[in-house]
C-alpha positions as CSV (number, residue, x, y, z in Angstrom):
1,M,-30.5,-47.4,80.1
2,Y,-27.9,-44.4,80.6
3,R,-26.9,-42.3,77.9
4,N,-24.2,-38.8,78.4
5,T,-26.7,-36.5,76.6
6,D,-24.4,-33.2,76.9
7,N,-24.4,-30.8,74.4
8,W,-27.6,-32.3,72.1
9,I,-28.7,-31.3,68.4
10,L,-31.8,-28.8,68.5
11,H,-34.2,-29.8,65.0
12,A,-35.2,-26.8,63.1
13,D,-37.9,-26.6,60.4
14,V,-37.1,-22.9,58.7
15,Y,-39.6,-21.6,55.7
16,G,-38.8,-18.5,53.6
17,L,-41.4,-16.2,53.1
18,A,-42.0,-13.4,50.7
19,N,-41.5,-10.7,53.3
20,G,-39.0,-13.1,55.6
21,Y,-38.5,-16.0,57.2
22,E,-40.4,-18.4,59.7
23,I,-38.3,-20.6,61.9
24,F,-39.2,-23.7,64.3
25,V,-37.2,-25.3,66.4
26,E,-38.2,-28.6,69.2
27,M,-37.0,-27.9,72.8
28,P,-39.3,-29.9,74.8
29,G,-39.0,-29.5,78.2
30,V,-36.7,-26.4,78.2
31,H,-37.8,-23.3,80.3
32,R,-37.9,-19.7,78.4
33,E,-35.5,-18.8,81.0
34,D,-32.8,-21.1,80.2
35,I,-33.3,-20.0,76.0
36,E,-31.0,-17.3,74.6
37,L,-31.8,-16.0,71.1
38,E,-29.3,-14.1,69.4
39,V,-29.9,-12.6,65.1
40,T,-27.6,-10.7,63.3
41,P,-28.2,-9.8,59.7
42,L,-27.8,-13.3,57.9
43,A,-27.8,-16.0,61.2
44,V,-30.0,-17.3,64.0
45,K,-28.1,-18.5,66.8
46,I,-30.3,-20.0,69.6
47,W,-28.2,-21.7,72.9
48,G,-29.2,-22.9,76.5
49,V,-29.8,-25.8,78.5
50,R,-32.2,-28.4,79.3
51,K,-32.2,-29.8,82.8
52,M,-33.0,-33.1,84.0
53,P,-37.1,-33.0,85.1
54,C,-36.2,-35.2,88.1
55,R,-33.7,-35.0,90.8
56,A,-34.4,-38.7,92.0
57,T,-31.5,-40.3,93.5
58,T,-31.7,-43.4,91.7
59,A,-32.6,-43.6,88.0
60,L,-33.8,-46.3,86.4
61,A,-33.9,-44.9,83.3
62,I,-32.3,-42.0,81.3
63,E,-33.1,-41.4,77.9
64,I,-34.3,-37.7,77.6
65,Q,-31.0,-35.5,76.4
66,T,-30.2,-33.1,78.8
67,G,-27.5,-30.5,78.9
68,R,-26.0,-27.5,76.6
69,F,-27.4,-27.0,73.2
70,Q,-26.4,-24.7,71.0
71,R,-27.7,-24.1,67.0
72,E,-26.9,-21.5,64.7
73,I,-28.9,-20.9,61.1
74,H,-28.0,-19.1,58.7
75,L,-29.6,-17.3,56.3
76,P,-29.5,-16.6,52.7
77,Y,-31.0,-12.7,53.0
78,R,-30.2,-10.3,55.2
79,V,-33.1,-9.8,58.0
80,D,-34.3,-6.2,60.0
81,T,-32.6,-7.3,63.4
82,T,-35.2,-4.6,64.9
83,S,-38.2,-6.6,64.4
84,V,-37.8,-10.2,65.7
85,F,-40.6,-12.0,67.1
86,A,-39.7,-15.1,69.2
87,E,-42.2,-17.4,71.4
88,L,-41.6,-20.7,73.3
89,K,-45.5,-22.6,72.9
90,L,-46.1,-26.3,73.6
91,G,-42.5,-27.1,73.3
92,V,-41.5,-25.4,69.9
93,L,-39.4,-22.0,69.5
94,Y,-41.5,-19.9,66.9
95,I,-39.3,-17.3,65.3
96,K,-40.2,-14.7,62.6
97,L,-37.9,-12.5,60.8
98,V,-38.6,-9.9,58.4
99,R,-36.6,-9.6,55.3
100,Q,-34.1,-6.1,55.5
101,K,-35.4,-4.1,52.6
102,P,-32.6,-3.3,50.0
103,V,-31.1,-0.1,50.2
104,R,-30.3,1.4,46.8
105,V,-27.4,3.5,46.6
106,V,-26.5,5.8,43.7
107,V,-22.8,6.4,42.8
108,P,-21.4,9.2,40.9
109,V,-19.0,8.5,37.9
110,Q,-15.9,10.6,38.1
111,S,-13.6,11.3,35.0
112,E,-10.6,11.8,35.1
113,G,-8.8,14.7,32.7
114,N,-10.8,15.7,29.2
115,D,-14.6,14.7,29.4
116,N,-14.5,15.2,25.5
117,I,-13.8,11.5,24.4
């Protein structure tokens, strides 16, 4: 059996915590150096490639998806992009994100003309 498996889909679990998020992404057979990770305040983008495990000249069956992958995960709240932790362990990419603290801005209200209304 042969399947063209270029552009396979990453499966992910996203958990909301009191102070941020934890993301788990399945990627068995992917090497750390073949993964790119980009974090913006409202999204996580993961892309890379999973290479064929064997370069034999004759394949009797090819069922493992290989090739390029890309996944973007949108977040409901802003995260601090300076405190991202990512680790690939046992075929699972673990990403920990910390929520950005809300910024409070006090805006003075101006009045036009007569203040004695």
